[in-house]
C-alpha positions, 0 to 999 in steps of 0.5 A: 130229303128234309126242307131246311129253311135257310138263314135261321138259327134253328136250321144252324143248330137243329140241322146242322147247316153251315151255309153262309146265311145260316151262319150269319143267322148264329152269328146274329143270335149270339151277338143278341144275346151278349148285348141282352145279357149285358143289359139284365145283369148290370151288377155282375162280379168283376174280376171273372173269365165270365165278365171278360167273355160273356159281358165284354168287360175289359177292366183290369180284374176281368182282364187278368183272369181271363189271361191267367184262364188262357195260360193255363189251358196251355199249360195244360195241352 
């Protein structure tokens, strides 16, 4: 049996551990990554789903783009 260090992002991704500590580590990693992306790319292109999802941009063009994407996914299902 392999020892899994709980409470680490790598345990969530590599060992597929879904305990509360590993899920919390995964969440923290992705929240931090989103915050880093927002500071690295200050001049992102508006009007894209990418801006809405990854950079938390809620301007009208980004919101409309995300809504159009979601509506197209509903039609395909």
